[in-house]
C-alpha positions as CSV (number, residue, x, y, z in Angstrom):
1,M,0.0,0.0,0.0
2,R,1.5,3.3,-1.1
3,V,0.2,6.7,-0.1
4,P,0.2,9.0,-3.2
5,G,2.5,12.0,-2.8
6,L,3.8,11.0,0.6
7,T,6.7,8.6,-0.1
8,L,9.6,8.3,-2.4
9,A,9.7,5.9,-5.3
10,S,11.2,2.5,-4.3
11,G,14.8,3.7,-5.0
12,P,17.3,5.1,-2.5
13,W,16.7,8.3,-0.6
14,D,18.5,11.2,-2.2
15,G,16.6,14.2,-0.8
16,S,14.3,14.4,-3.9
17,G,10.9,13.2,-4.8
18,L,9.4,13.8,-1.4
19,Q,6.2,15.7,-1.9
20,V,3.9,17.0,0.9
21,P,1.4,19.7,-0.1
22,G,2.6,23.1,1.0
23,L,6.1,21.9,2.1
24,S,9.5,21.9,0.4
25,P,10.7,18.5,-0.9
26,A,14.2,19.3,0.1
27,W,14.2,18.6,3.8
28,G,17.0,16.5,5.1
29,S,18.7,15.6,1.9
30,R,21.2,12.9,2.6
31,D,24.8,13.1,1.3
32,G,25.2,9.4,1.0
33,A,25.3,7.6,-2.4
34,R,25.1,4.0,-3.5
35,P,28.1,2.2,-2.0
36,A,30.7,1.3,-4.6
37,G,32.3,-2.0,-4.0
38,K,31.6,-2.5,-0.3
39,E,33.9,-5.2,1.0
40,R,32.2,-8.6,1.2
41,G,32.4,-10.4,4.6
42,P,32.0,-14.1,5.4
43,L,28.3,-13.4,5.4
44,A,26.1,-10.7,3.9
45,T,24.0,-9.4,6.8
46,L,21.2,-6.8,6.5
47,F,20.4,-4.8,9.7
48,L,16.9,-3.3,9.6
49,F,16.4,-0.6,12.3
50,D,13.2,0.6,13.8
51,L,13.2,4.4,14.4
52,D,11.1,5.6,17.4
53,G,12.3,4.2,20.7
54,T,15.3,2.5,18.9
55,L,17.3,5.2,17.1
56,A,15.6,8.3,18.5
57,A,12.9,9.8,20.7
58,V,10.9,12.3,18.7
59,P,7.9,13.7,20.7
60,A,7.1,15.8,17.6
61,G,5.4,12.8,16.1
62,R,2.7,12.6,18.8
63,R,2.1,16.3,18.8
64,A,1.7,16.3,15.0
65,F,-0.7,13.3,15.4
66,V,-2.9,15.2,17.8
67,K,-2.8,18.4,15.7
68,A,-3.8,16.6,12.5
69,F,-7.0,15.2,14.0
70,A,-7.8,18.5,15.7
71,E,-7.5,20.3,12.4
72,L,-9.4,17.7,10.4
73,A,-12.1,16.7,12.8
74,G,-12.1,19.0,15.8
75,V,-10.8,16.1,18.0
76,P,-8.5,17.7,20.6
77,D,-7.2,14.4,22.2
78,A,-6.8,11.9,19.4
79,D,-3.9,10.2,21.3
80,R,-6.0,9.4,24.3
81,G,-6.2,5.6,24.8
82,I,-4.0,4.9,21.8
83,H,-1.1,2.5,22.1
84,F,1.6,3.9,19.8
85,A,4.6,1.6,20.4
86,G,5.6,-0.7,17.5
87,R,2.6,0.2,15.3
88,T,2.3,1.8,11.9
89,D,1.2,5.4,11.3
90,M,-1.6,4.3,8.9
91,A,-2.9,1.8,11.4
92,L,-2.9,4.4,14.1
93,F,-4.8,6.9,11.9
94,R,-7.3,4.1,11.1
95,E,-7.8,3.3,14.8
96,V,-8.7,6.9,15.7
97,I,-11.0,7.2,12.7
98,R,-12.8,4.0,13.7
99,T,-13.0,4.6,17.5
100,R,-14.1,8.2,17.1
101,G,-16.5,7.5,14.2
102,L,-14.9,10.1,12.0
103,D,-15.7,10.6,8.3
104,L,-12.1,10.4,7.2
105,T,-9.6,8.0,5.6
106,P,-6.0,7.4,6.7
107,E,-4.9,8.7,3.3
108,E,-6.6,12.1,4.1
109,V,-5.0,12.3,7.5
110,A,-1.5,11.5,6.4
111,P,-0.5,14.7,4.5
112,V,-2.0,16.9,7.3
113,Y,0.0,14.9,9.8
114,L,3.2,15.3,7.8
115,R,2.7,19.0,7.5
116,H,2.4,19.3,11.3
117,L,5.3,16.9,11.8
118,A,7.6,19.2,9.7
119,E,6.5,22.1,11.8
120,E,6.9,20.3,15.1
121,V,10.3,18.8,14.2
122,A,11.5,22.3,13.4
123,R,10.5,23.4,16.9
124,D,11.9,20.4,18.7
125,S,13.7,17.6,16.9
126,G,13.9,15.3,19.9
127,R,17.1,13.3,20.6
128,V,19.1,10.5,19.3
129,Y,19.7,7.8,21.9
130,P,23.3,7.6,23.3
131,G,25.5,5.3,21.2
132,V,23.4,5.3,18.1
133,P,25.6,7.4,15.8
134,E,28.6,5.4,16.9
135,L,26.9,2.1,16.3
136,L,25.7,3.0,12.8
137,E,29.1,4.3,11.9
138,A,30.7,1.1,13.2
139,L,28.2,-1.2,11.4
140,S,28.7,0.7,8.2
141,A,32.4,-0.1,8.3
142,W,32.0,-3.8,8.9
143,P,32.6,-5.9,5.8
144,G,29.4,-7.6,4.6
145,V,27.0,-5.5,6.7
146,Y,24.3,-3.4,5.1
147,L,21.8,-1.0,6.7
148,A,18.1,-0.2,6.1
149,L,15.1,1.1,8.0
150,G,12.2,-1.0,9.1
151,T,9.7,1.4,10.7
152,G,6.0,2.0,11.0
153,N,6.6,5.6,10.1
154,L,5.4,6.9,6.8
155,E,8.6,7.2,4.8
156,A,8.3,11.0,4.6
157,G,7.8,11.1,8.4
158,A,10.8,8.9,9.0
159,R,13.0,11.1,6.9
160,L,11.8,14.2,8.6
161,K,12.5,12.7,12.0
162,L,16.0,11.6,11.1
163,A,17.1,14.6,9.1
164,P,18.0,17.0,11.9
165,H,20.3,14.4,13.4
166,G,22.1,13.5,10.2
167,L,21.0,9.9,10.3
168,N,19.3,9.6,6.9
169,R,22.7,9.0,5.3
170,Y,23.0,5.6,6.9
171,F,19.7,4.4,5.5
172,P,19.4,4.7,1.7
173,V,16.3,2.4,1.7
174,G,13.9,0.6,4.0
175,G,10.4,-0.6,4.6
176,F,7.9,1.9,5.9
177,G,4.4,2.3,7.3
178,S,3.5,3.9,3.9
179,D,4.3,0.5,2.3
180,A,2.0,-1.6,4.5
181,E,0.0,-1.3,7.7
182,D,1.1,-4.8,8.6
183,R,4.5,-4.8,10.3
184,P,5.8,-8.1,8.9
185,E,4.9,-7.0,5.4
186,L,6.8,-3.7,5.6
187,I,9.8,-5.7,6.8
188,R,9.5,-7.9,3.7
189,V,9.3,-4.8,1.6
190,G,12.4,-3.4,3.3
191,I,14.4,-6.6,2.7
192,A,13.4,-6.7,-1.0
193,R,14.2,-3.1,-1.5
194,A,17.6,-3.4,0.2
195,R,18.4,-6.5,-1.9
196,A,17.7,-4.5,-5.1
197,Y,19.6,-1.5,-4.0
198,Y,22.7,-3.1,-2.6
199,G,22.7,-5.9,-5.3
200,V,23.3,-8.5,-2.6
201,S,21.4,-11.7,-1.6
202,F,21.6,-11.5,2.2
203,D,22.7,-14.6,4.2
204,R,21.1,-13.2,7.3
205,V,18.7,-10.4,8.3
206,V,18.8,-8.7,11.7
207,V,15.8,-6.7,12.9
208,V,16.6,-4.1,15.7
209,G,13.7,-2.6,17.6
210,D,12.4,-1.8,21.1
211,T,9.0,-3.5,21.3
212,P,7.5,-7.1,21.2
213,L,5.9,-6.1,17.9
214,D,9.4,-5.5,16.5
215,V,10.4,-9.0,17.7
216,D,7.3,-10.5,16.2
217,C,7.7,-8.9,12.7
218,G,11.4,-10.0,12.7
219,K,10.5,-13.6,13.6
220,A,7.8,-13.6,10.9
221,N,10.5,-12.9,8.3
222,G,13.0,-15.4,9.7
223,A,15.3,-12.6,11.0
224,V,17.5,-12.5,14.1
225,T,15.8,-10.1,16.5
226,V,17.6,-7.6,18.7
227,A,15.5,-5.8,21.3
228,V,16.6,-2.7,23.1
229,A,15.0,-1.8,26.4
230,Q,15.6,1.9,26.4
231,S,12.0,3.1,25.9
232,R,8.8,1.4,27.0
233,Y,9.7,-2.3,27.6
234,S,12.1,-3.9,30.0
235,V,14.8,-6.4,29.2
236,A,12.7,-9.1,30.8
237,A,9.6,-8.3,28.8
238,L,11.6,-8.3,25.5
239,R,13.3,-11.5,26.4
240,E,9.9,-13.1,27.1
241,A,8.7,-11.8,23.7
242,G,11.4,-14.1,22.2
243,A,14.1,-11.7,21.2
244,D,17.4,-13.4,20.3
245,I,19.4,-10.6,21.8
246,T,18.3,-8.2,24.5
247,L,20.2,-5.0,25.4
248,P,19.4,-2.4,28.1
249,D,20.4,0.3,25.6
250,L,22.9,1.1,22.9
251,A,25.1,3.5,24.9
252,D,28.0,1.1,25.4
253,L,29.4,0.5,21.8
254,D,31.7,-2.3,22.8
255,R,29.0,-4.2,24.6
256,T,26.6,-3.7,21.6
257,L,29.1,-4.8,19.0
258,A,30.2,-7.8,21.1
259,A,26.5,-8.9,21.2
260,L,26.1,-8.5,17.4
261,R,29.4,-9.8,16.2
262,P,28.5,-13.5,16.4
263,W,25.6,-12.9,14.0
264,V,27.6,-11.3,11.2
265,A,30.8,-13.5,11.2
């Protein structure tokens, strides 16, 4: 499922082609390009990273969600009773529409949400979790390791959230909530898109997230699952959900790399 005008084509992110009514398409252009001759390791491993709660905390998303429904339907508290963690934007829009009995579609909500998200991110871009930039840099340098996003955010929203922190450059492609409302399906899209972009058949896929739903969607795709307990869920809860690797956070680079190394060698 694609939302017209909200996402890029299936190619790599280059800062172009992102269209939201009333907004410039040039936010957060990344300076990365298709890797030329990346060194092949013993295995080709794709890491798919969740965004919210894993890479960064961006409260602007929730504020934009509320403002979009206030503008469109006069609902001032659209986030009340909504469980956001691990879910896709389109599924969240659909839940509010259903539970509040609104005469709207998720496709109508999405561009208004993105317009508010751009404004809210400009006011407060949130924060990247400690250790994340260092981890992405280290993984990018490992032979045979490739990076992509696997997030329930609309692709345009994900790019907006990552742009102020300079993280788009690590993720030329991915699977997004604008590709599918179903989390396992968007991970499948992300794997296929990464395979086409990098020109590699992956020996192993690793899904990194912070919720049991991230673990579930990784398992549904035969992936190794890494769950990070730095947001809503504890290490015990994520272990109980079946994560292959659980970490308290990503702050200690040596600890994180030591946990991941057996899965890429």
